[in-house]
Every structure is written in structure tokens, then in C-alpha cells.
C-alpha positions as CSV (number, residue, x, y, z in Angstrom):
1,X,140.5,78.9,-23.1
2,X,144.1,79.4,-22.3
3,X,146.1,77.9,-18.9
4,X,147.0,81.0,-17.9
5,X,143.0,82.7,-17.7
6,X,142.0,79.8,-15.4
7,X,145.1,79.6,-13.2
8,X,147.6,81.6,-11.3
9,X,150.7,82.8,-12.0
10,X,153.6,81.2,-9.2
11,X,154.1,84.7,-8.5
12,X,150.3,85.7,-7.5
13,X,150.5,83.1,-5.4
14,X,153.3,83.9,-3.3
15,X,152.3,87.3,-3.0
16,X,148.7,85.9,-1.7
17,X,150.8,83.8,0.7
18,X,152.6,86.6,2.5
19,X,149.9,88.6,3.0
20,X,148.2,86.7,5.1
21,X,148.4,87.4,8.8
22,X,150.2,84.1,11.2
23,X,148.4,82.8,13.4
24,X,147.2,84.9,17.0
25,X,148.0,81.0,18.3
26,X,150.7,79.9,16.2
27,X,153.5,79.2,20.0
28,X,157.4,80.6,18.9
29,X,159.4,77.0,17.0
30,X,161.8,77.0,19.9
31,X,158.8,77.1,22.5
32,X,156.9,73.7,20.3
33,X,159.7,72.3,20.5
34,X,161.5,72.7,23.5
35,X,161.2,70.5,26.2
36,X,160.6,70.6,30.2
37,X,161.4,69.5,33.3
38,X,160.2,70.1,37.1
39,X,162.9,70.1,40.0
40,X,162.3,68.3,43.3
41,X,162.4,71.6,45.0
42,X,159.1,72.9,43.6
43,X,156.3,69.5,43.8
44,X,158.2,70.1,47.9
45,X,156.5,73.3,47.5
46,X,153.4,72.8,46.1
47,X,152.4,69.8,47.9
48,X,153.1,72.0,51.4
49,X,150.9,74.5,50.0
50,X,148.1,72.5,49.9
51,X,148.6,70.9,53.0
52,X,148.8,74.0,54.4
53,X,145.5,75.0,53.0
54,X,143.5,71.9,54.0
55,X,144.7,71.8,57.4
56,X,142.9,76.1,58.1
57,X,139.9,75.1,56.1
58,X,140.2,71.8,59.1
59,X,140.1,73.8,62.1
60,X,137.6,76.2,60.9
61,X,135.4,73.2,60.7
62,X,136.7,72.0,63.8
63,X,136.0,75.2,65.0
64,X,132.4,76.3,63.1
65,X,130.9,73.0,65.1
66,X,132.4,73.4,68.5
67,X,130.7,77.2,67.7
68,X,127.4,75.7,66.7
69,X,127.3,72.3,69.1
70,X,124.0,73.1,72.4
71,X,125.0,73.7,75.8
72,X,124.1,71.2,77.4
73,X,120.9,72.1,80.1
74,X,121.2,70.8,83.9
75,X,118.5,69.0,85.2
76,X,116.9,69.3,88.5
77,X,116.9,66.2,90.8
78,X,112.8,65.5,91.1
79,X,113.0,66.0,95.3
80,X,115.0,67.2,96.0
81,X,114.8,70.5,98.3
82,X,116.2,73.8,99.0
83,X,118.0,74.0,102.8
84,X,115.6,75.8,104.8
85,X,112.6,74.7,102.8
86,X,109.5,72.8,103.8
87,X,111.0,71.8,107.6
88,X,114.6,70.4,107.9
89,X,117.6,70.8,105.5
90,X,119.1,67.3,103.7
91,X,121.0,66.7,106.4
92,X,118.3,66.7,108.9
93,X,119.6,69.3,110.9
94,X,116.6,72.4,111.9
95,X,116.3,75.4,110.5
96,X,119.1,78.3,111.6
97,X,121.8,75.7,111.1
98,X,123.6,73.6,113.3
99,X,124.1,75.7,115.8
100,X,120.8,76.7,117.0
101,X,119.6,76.2,120.0
102,X,117.4,73.4,120.8
103,X,115.3,75.4,123.5
104,X,114.2,77.8,120.5
105,X,116.8,80.6,120.9
106,X,116.8,83.4,117.7
107,X,119.2,82.3,114.7
108,X,122.0,84.7,114.2
109,X,121.6,87.5,112.3
110,X,117.7,88.2,114.7
111,X,117.3,91.0,116.1
112,X,115.3,91.7,119.6
113,X,112.2,94.1,119.1
114,X,112.6,97.5,119.9
115,X,116.5,97.4,118.9
116,X,117.5,100.3,116.6
117,X,116.5,98.0,113.2
118,X,114.1,97.6,111.2
119,X,110.5,99.2,112.3
120,X,107.8,98.9,115.7
121,X,104.2,98.8,115.4
122,X,102.1,99.8,118.1
123,X,98.8,99.8,119.2
124,X,98.2,103.3,120.3
125,X,94.4,103.7,122.2
126,X,92.8,105.7,125.2
127,X,93.0,109.9,124.8
128,X,94.0,110.2,121.8
129,X,92.7,111.6,118.4
130,X,92.4,108.9,115.8
131,X,93.1,105.3,117.9
132,X,94.3,102.5,116.0
133,X,97.7,100.8,114.6
134,X,100.5,103.0,113.8
135,X,104.5,101.7,112.5
136,X,107.6,103.8,113.3
137,X,110.9,103.6,112.9
138,X,112.4,101.3,115.6
139,X,113.6,104.3,118.0
140,X,110.8,106.2,117.8
141,X,109.8,107.3,121.3
142,X,105.9,107.5,123.1
143,X,105.7,110.7,122.3
144,X,106.0,109.8,118.7
145,X,103.4,107.9,118.4
146,X,101.1,109.6,119.7
147,X,101.9,112.6,116.8
148,X,101.9,109.9,114.8
149,X,97.6,109.5,116.2
150,X,97.0,113.0,115.8
151,X,97.9,114.0,119.0
152,X,96.7,113.7,122.7
153,X,92.6,114.8,123.7
154,X,92.0,117.7,126.1
155,X,90.8,115.2,128.5
156,X,94.5,113.1,128.2
157,X,96.7,112.6,131.4
158,X,99.6,113.2,129.4
159,X,101.8,113.4,133.1
160,X,101.2,110.1,134.2
161,X,102.6,108.4,130.6
162,X,106.4,108.3,129.7
163,X,106.6,110.9,126.2
164,X,110.6,109.6,126.4
165,X,109.7,106.2,126.3
166,X,111.7,103.5,123.4
167,X,108.5,102.4,122.0
168,X,108.7,98.5,121.9
169,X,107.1,96.4,119.0
170,X,103.9,94.7,119.6
171,X,103.1,96.9,122.6
172,X,99.7,98.7,123.2
173,X,100.6,102.4,124.2
174,X,97.8,103.6,126.0
175,X,97.0,107.2,126.7
176,X,94.5,107.5,130.2
177,X,92.6,110.1,131.6
178,X,93.6,112.4,134.7
179,X,93.3,109.0,138.0
180,X,92.4,106.7,135.9
181,X,95.3,103.7,136.3
182,X,97.4,101.5,133.3
183,X,99.4,98.6,133.3
184,X,103.0,98.8,133.3
185,X,105.3,99.5,129.9
186,X,107.1,96.7,128.9
187,X,110.8,98.0,129.1
188,X,113.4,99.3,126.8
189,X,114.3,96.2,124.5
190,X,111.9,93.9,126.1
191,X,109.6,91.0,124.5
192,X,106.1,92.1,123.7
193,X,103.8,90.1,125.6
194,X,103.2,86.9,122.6
195,X,100.2,85.6,121.4
196,X,97.4,85.2,123.8
197,X,98.6,86.9,126.5
198,X,97.3,89.9,127.7
199,X,98.5,93.3,127.5
200,X,98.0,94.9,130.6
201,X,99.1,92.0,132.9
202,X,95.6,90.0,133.1
203,X,95.9,86.7,133.9
204,X,97.6,84.3,131.3
205,X,95.5,81.5,129.3
206,X,92.5,82.7,129.8
207,X,92.4,81.6,133.8
208,X,89.4,83.6,135.8
209,X,90.8,86.4,137.8
210,X,91.1,85.4,141.9
211,X,88.3,86.0,144.3
212,X,87.4,90.1,144.6
213,X,89.3,91.0,141.6
214,X,88.2,92.5,138.2
215,X,88.6,92.1,134.5
216,X,90.2,96.0,133.0
217,X,87.7,95.7,129.3
218,X,90.8,97.6,128.1
219,X,93.7,95.5,128.5
220,X,91.9,92.0,128.7
221,X,92.4,89.5,125.7
222,X,89.8,87.4,124.0
223,X,90.7,84.2,126.5
224,X,90.2,86.5,129.5
225,X,87.1,88.2,128.6
226,X,85.5,84.8,128.1
227,X,85.6,84.0,132.2
228,X,83.3,86.4,132.2
229,X,79.4,85.2,133.1
230,X,78.1,85.4,130.4
231,X,80.4,85.9,127.5
232,X,81.2,83.6,125.2
233,X,83.9,83.5,122.3
234,X,81.4,85.7,120.2
235,X,80.5,88.4,122.2
236,X,83.9,88.4,123.4
237,X,85.1,89.5,120.1
238,X,82.6,91.8,120.2
239,X,83.9,93.3,123.1
240,X,87.4,93.4,121.7
241,X,85.9,95.2,118.8
242,X,84.3,98.0,119.6
243,X,87.4,98.8,121.8
244,X,89.4,98.4,118.7
245,X,87.2,101.3,117.1
246,X,86.3,103.4,120.1
247,X,89.4,104.0,121.2
248,X,89.3,102.1,125.0
249,X,86.1,102.2,127.2
250,X,86.3,104.9,129.5
251,X,83.0,103.7,131.4
252,X,81.9,100.8,132.9
253,X,78.5,102.0,131.6
254,X,79.6,101.8,127.7
255,X,79.3,98.0,127.9
256,X,75.5,98.5,127.1
257,X,76.7,99.7,123.7
258,X,78.7,96.8,122.4
259,X,76.0,94.1,120.6
260,X,74.9,91.6,122.4
261,X,74.9,93.2,125.8
262,X,71.2,93.3,127.2
263,X,70.6,95.1,130.6
264,X,70.8,90.8,132.3
265,X,74.2,90.5,130.9
266,X,75.3,93.4,132.1
267,X,74.0,93.3,135.5
268,X,76.3,89.9,135.9
269,X,78.3,91.7,134.3
270,X,79.5,95.3,136.0
271,X,80.2,94.2,139.1
272,X,83.2,92.0,137.7
273,X,84.9,94.4,135.3
274,X,86.5,98.1,135.1
275,X,88.4,100.7,133.1
């Protein structure tokens, strides 16, 4: 076989080399053989950018930790009492402040019964349609209390009642029958009878009535009723319960309707009581 048929000619080889595409990543000769240097200003600029980025990241990290930190919860001291709780305050002063008088004067800001603020509660008894306890606005009159319990009955003697009088908190309003005597009402602004004191001027502290005096069944308190012959705490309470339920005693004979009072006890009580 001849050499011509086995090996391409030089011209064919050149044509084939010219038809091939250049390598896509082959750098130009000017770039491939060049040398480059970085200036000092460029290095400083890059360093500043990196430092600024690090400072911003550190600041955000610190802020995130502060926001996530739990808030401390205050613990109250065991045994520490608030002022006015349990009697005296921590300083040993009595409730009501250092300015409160030792004689029991009312603390500052308190109001006397029957003043123009708050409410008044009174007990309306006697010749009214629904005897009982009512609560009205301070400044209300006796007429308002009577209207609140349904008004007076036909047997009431309204001429002996001062309907225009201001009510006093804790008092008892009595609407009598003609000719019946009632205790004097408290003056406006005066304190109501203290607990245990008789509402209608009966002897205080359960003292026995003077010789010849009689006990008013409509105004006597528990202690006064116990001074009567044959009356103990239980029977005295039954008398008061009957009086509350029926409004008042209109006759001494109504004592016989109280549970526990028989003919013998009634005979002892009749000369010593009145209505």
C-alpha cells in the first residue's frame, strides 16, 4: 500500500486544523501573560467594609440577647404587711394615720350619719302598711321612709310625726295611733343610738327601770326586756321578733301572742310594761 493512501497530505492536515473552533475558555495572550498588582487603597477599603459588616453583626447579636433575656420577677418579703392590714401599720401607728386622736376620733374623710353623701337605713314601724327596714338616699325625709313602706294606715296619727324631718342613719321611725306617745326623734346629724343602747330612751346597759316606771314594749332593747320578771334572753328575743314581724305592739294584751308567755308570766308583766 502506498504512503499516499495511508497518511493524509500536509495540506489536508492544515485545512482540518483551520476548521476546528478555538477553545471557549482560552484566555487571550495579553491576559494570560500579564502580571497585575493590588493597590494599598483597595486593601484598606476592603478591610473597612469587612470591619463594618462584623460590627453590624455583633450589634444585632447583642440586641437580640437583650430582648430575649427574661425580666426578673420581684419576690414579696414574707411577713411584710400592708399599711392598714392586721391592725397597726409597720411603723406601729394605729389605723387612720398619725393624726388620728387617741380618744377615738373619726379618721379624715369619714362622714357623720345623716350627711348629704351615701345612704341611710332606718326601721319604720307602727301604723304603716309594710313595717320593716328600708334604705334611702342621704337627705331623705320621714315622709320618704313612710312612702317606701307603702304609706300609713287609716289608724295612723300623722299629725304627731314630723314628716319633713331629715332621716338619721340607724334610727327607728314610729308612726303612732292617736293619743300614743313616742320617744323624741334624734336630731339631724346626730349619731344613731349605739349598739346595745335602747332606741327610745329606755335605761341603757340593761339597768332595771326605776320604781313605778314601765318598760315600753315597742322601744325596749334585749337587755331592758331581760330586766322584766320571768323574762330571760330567749323570751326577750321572742318579744323583739314578734315586734319586728308585726311592726309594733298596739296593746299590752298582745304579749299573750308571744310564744312562751302564758297566763302566769303575763300577769307578772302586764303591770310593768306599756306600749
